[in-house]
C-alpha positions as CSV (number, residue, x, y, z in Angstrom):
1,M,0.0,-0.1,0.0
2,K,1.3,3.5,-0.8
3,I,2.4,5.9,1.8
4,D,-0.6,8.3,1.0
5,S,-3.1,5.4,1.4
6,V,-1.6,4.5,4.7
7,L,-1.8,8.1,5.9
8,S,-5.3,8.5,4.8
9,L,-6.4,5.2,6.4
10,S,-4.5,6.2,9.6
11,Y,-6.3,9.5,9.7
12,S,-9.7,7.8,9.1
13,I,-9.2,5.4,12.0
14,A,-7.9,8.2,14.3
15,K,-11.0,10.4,13.4
16,A,-13.3,7.5,14.1
17,N,-11.7,6.7,17.4
18,F,-11.6,10.3,18.4
19,K,-15.4,10.5,17.9
20,L,-16.2,7.1,19.6
21,R,-14.0,8.3,22.7
22,N,-16.2,11.3,23.1
23,E,-19.5,9.7,22.3
24,G,-21.9,9.7,25.2
25,S,-19.7,12.0,27.3
26,Y,-21.2,15.2,28.9
27,L,-17.9,16.8,28.9
28,G,-16.7,15.5,25.5
29,I,-13.4,17.0,24.4
30,F,-12.9,18.9,27.7
31,W,-11.9,15.5,29.4
32,Y,-8.7,15.9,27.5
33,L,-8.0,19.1,29.3
34,L,-9.1,17.8,32.7
35,S,-5.8,16.0,33.6
36,P,-3.4,18.9,32.7
37,L,-5.6,21.6,34.2
38,S,-6.1,19.7,37.4
39,L,-2.5,19.1,37.9
40,F,-1.6,22.7,36.8
41,S,-4.0,24.1,39.4
42,I,-2.5,22.1,42.3
43,L,1.0,22.8,41.5
44,L,0.4,26.5,40.9
45,F,-1.5,26.6,44.2
46,I,1.2,25.0,46.2
47,R,4.2,26.4,44.3
48,G,5.5,28.3,47.3
49,S,5.6,25.1,49.4
50,I,7.2,22.5,47.2
51,T,8.3,24.0,43.9
52,S,11.4,25.9,43.0
53,S,9.7,28.5,41.0
54,E,11.5,31.5,42.2
55,G,12.9,33.6,39.3
56,I,11.0,31.9,36.6
57,S,9.3,34.5,34.4
58,L,5.7,33.9,33.5
59,Y,5.7,30.8,35.7
60,P,2.0,29.7,34.9
61,L,2.9,29.5,31.2
62,Y,6.1,27.7,32.0
63,L,4.3,25.2,34.1
64,L,1.3,24.7,31.8
65,L,3.5,24.2,28.7
66,G,5.7,21.7,30.5
67,L,2.8,19.7,31.9
68,V,1.0,19.5,28.6
69,M,4.1,18.4,26.6
70,V,5.1,15.7,29.3
71,N,1.5,14.5,29.6
72,F,1.3,14.2,25.8
73,F,4.3,12.1,25.7
74,S,3.5,9.9,28.6
75,Q,-0.1,9.0,27.5
76,L,0.9,8.4,23.8
77,I,3.7,5.9,24.7
78,H,1.2,4.2,27.1
79,S,-1.3,3.9,24.3
80,A,1.3,2.5,22.0
81,T,2.2,-0.3,24.3
82,N,-1.1,-2.0,23.8
83,V,-2.2,-0.8,20.3
84,I,-1.4,-3.9,18.4
85,Q,-3.0,-6.2,21.0
86,A,-6.0,-4.0,21.2
87,N,-6.5,-4.3,17.4
88,S,-5.8,-8.1,17.3
89,G,-9.2,-8.8,15.6
90,F,-8.4,-6.7,12.6
91,I,-4.9,-8.0,12.3
92,K,-6.1,-11.7,12.3
93,S,-9.0,-11.1,9.8
94,I,-8.1,-8.3,7.4
95,K,-5.1,-7.7,5.5
96,I,-4.1,-4.1,6.6
97,P,-0.6,-2.3,6.9
98,L,0.1,-2.7,10.5
99,E,1.8,0.8,10.7
100,V,-1.7,2.5,10.5
101,F,-2.6,1.3,14.0
102,V,0.4,3.2,15.4
103,L,-0.1,6.2,13.2
104,S,-3.7,6.5,14.0
105,T,-3.0,6.5,17.6
106,V,-0.5,9.3,17.2
107,I,-2.8,11.3,15.0
108,Q,-5.7,10.9,17.5
109,S,-3.4,12.4,20.3
110,V,-2.5,15.3,18.0
111,F,-6.3,16.0,17.5
112,S,-6.5,16.2,21.3
113,H,-3.5,18.4,21.5
114,L,-5.1,21.0,19.3
115,F,-7.7,21.7,22.1
116,E,-4.8,22.0,24.5
117,L,-3.2,24.6,22.1
118,I,-6.5,26.6,22.5
119,L,-6.1,26.6,26.2
120,I,-2.5,27.6,26.0
121,A,-3.5,30.5,23.6
122,V,-6.1,31.6,26.1
123,F,-3.4,31.9,28.8
124,F,-1.0,33.6,26.4
125,I,-3.7,36.4,25.8
126,F,-4.3,36.5,29.5
127,F,-0.7,37.1,30.4
128,K,-0.4,39.4,27.2
129,V,2.2,37.1,25.6
130,S,2.4,37.2,21.8
131,L,0.6,34.3,20.0
132,I,3.3,34.4,17.4
133,G,5.3,32.2,19.7
134,I,2.7,29.5,19.4
135,L,3.6,29.3,15.6
136,F,7.2,28.7,16.5
137,Y,6.1,26.1,19.1
138,L,4.5,24.1,16.4
139,I,7.8,23.6,14.8
140,V,9.2,22.2,17.8
141,F,6.2,20.1,18.4
142,A,6.5,18.7,14.9
143,F,9.9,17.3,15.8
144,F,8.4,16.1,19.1
145,V,5.8,14.1,17.3
146,I,8.3,12.5,14.9
147,F,10.5,11.6,18.0
148,I,7.4,10.1,19.8
149,L,6.2,8.2,16.6
150,G,9.5,6.4,16.5
151,L,9.3,5.4,20.1
152,C,5.6,4.3,19.5
153,F,6.7,2.0,16.8
154,L,9.3,0.6,19.2
155,F,7.0,0.3,22.1
156,A,4.2,-1.2,20.1
157,T,6.6,-4.0,19.1
158,L,8.1,-4.5,22.6
159,G,4.5,-4.5,24.0
160,L,3.9,-8.0,22.4
161,H,7.1,-9.4,23.8
162,V,7.0,-7.9,27.3
163,S,3.6,-8.4,29.0
164,D,4.2,-6.0,31.9
165,L,5.5,-3.2,29.7
166,S,2.4,-1.2,30.3
167,N,2.8,-1.3,34.1
168,I,6.6,-0.7,33.7
169,W,5.9,2.4,31.6
170,S,3.4,3.6,34.3
171,I,6.1,3.8,36.9
172,A,8.8,5.0,34.5
173,S,6.5,7.9,33.3
174,Q,6.1,9.1,37.0
175,L,9.8,9.2,37.5
176,L,10.2,11.1,34.1
177,F,7.6,13.6,35.2
178,F,9.8,14.5,38.4
179,I,13.1,14.3,36.6
180,T,12.0,16.6,33.8
181,P,11.9,20.3,34.9
182,T,8.2,20.5,34.5
183,F,7.3,22.6,37.5
184,Y,10.9,23.7,38.4
185,V,14.0,25.0,36.9
186,V,17.4,23.5,36.6
187,H,20.6,25.5,36.5
188,P,23.6,24.5,34.4
189,G,26.3,22.8,36.2
190,T,24.0,21.3,38.7
191,T,23.7,17.5,39.1
192,L,20.0,17.6,38.1
193,Y,21.0,19.6,35.0
194,L,23.7,17.0,33.9
195,G,21.2,14.2,34.5
196,N,18.6,15.9,32.3
197,L,21.1,16.1,29.4
198,F,20.4,12.4,29.1
199,N,16.6,13.1,29.1
200,P,15.3,13.5,25.7
201,I,12.1,15.3,26.9
202,F,14.1,18.0,28.5
203,Y,15.4,19.3,25.1
204,F,11.9,19.5,23.6
205,V,10.3,21.1,26.7
206,T,13.1,23.7,27.0
207,A,13.1,24.6,23.3
208,A,9.4,25.0,23.3
209,R,9.4,27.3,26.3
210,D,12.1,29.3,24.7
211,V,10.5,30.0,21.5
212,A,6.9,30.0,22.6
213,I,7.0,32.0,26.0
214,Y,10.2,34.0,26.0
215,G,10.8,34.5,22.1
216,N,14.4,33.2,22.3
217,L,16.1,30.9,19.8
218,P,17.3,27.7,21.5
219,P,21.1,27.2,21.4
220,L,22.2,25.7,18.1
221,W,23.6,22.5,20.0
222,M,20.0,22.1,21.3
223,I,18.4,22.4,18.0
224,G,20.8,20.0,16.5
225,T,20.2,17.5,19.2
226,I,16.5,17.8,18.7
227,I,16.8,17.1,15.0
228,A,19.2,14.2,15.5
229,M,17.0,12.6,18.3
230,S,13.9,12.9,16.1
231,A,15.5,11.3,13.1
232,A,17.2,8.5,15.0
233,S,14.0,7.7,17.1
234,F,11.9,7.5,13.9
235,F,14.4,5.3,11.9
236,V,15.1,2.9,14.8
237,G,11.6,2.5,15.8
238,F,10.3,2.0,12.2
239,F,13.1,-0.4,11.5
240,V,12.3,-2.6,14.6
241,F,8.5,-2.5,13.9
242,N,9.1,-3.6,10.4
243,K,11.6,-6.3,11.3
244,F,9.0,-7.9,13.6
245,K,5.6,-7.0,12.3
246,G,5.5,-10.3,10.3
247,R,5.1,-12.2,13.5
248,F,2.5,-9.9,15.2
249,A,-0.5,-12.2,14.0
250,E,1.1,-15.0,15.8
251,L,1.6,-13.1,19.0
252,V,-1.7,-11.3,19.5
């Protein structure tokens, strides 16, 4: 099947799943915003007690953007771990490119993120920050999606071979939330900063905040790292997925 056909089918599946998820719900699409908003409210309320937010300009925007991006990453990887197993009926009965199940999962999450962008835009307007920054954020987000897509291919494959992968990721994502400077700042030279140099999410979140909130161009080394990580993640994940997808029907 051609690439455009795969993308079209993936989009159609994502659109259908998006509608089904909100069908019969009173709040509908607002459920997507409930998790980051509730956590945002709690952390903002107790910032003086447990968070190191002193000296962070426009802290509410700093916090919200970090929460949205980390939440997007964690939930999408979690969904990918079970996406092949969840579609076992289709895989066994219909000849269909298996890539569409991973792609549709990512596209569905991007749909959801569009509503988070509206929320972010409202906060930008409230704090009188230029909305042009959101356009630059979309560039960073595009590379972020490519990076996550590669990991989704990888986790979709591993999910069939490691039965507890979903539980493992639940714990790992909690650790990632606290390691990543989501609600605090890290300073160069500190142990936490050096540790985050090995944390891919740190680069995307930092670059997104720089261009969207503060109107600054990230350092060239950070831009290069983001591009390299995105390309490496996609090609490695896609390679592993294609290497093992022939056995998926036997494993589901």
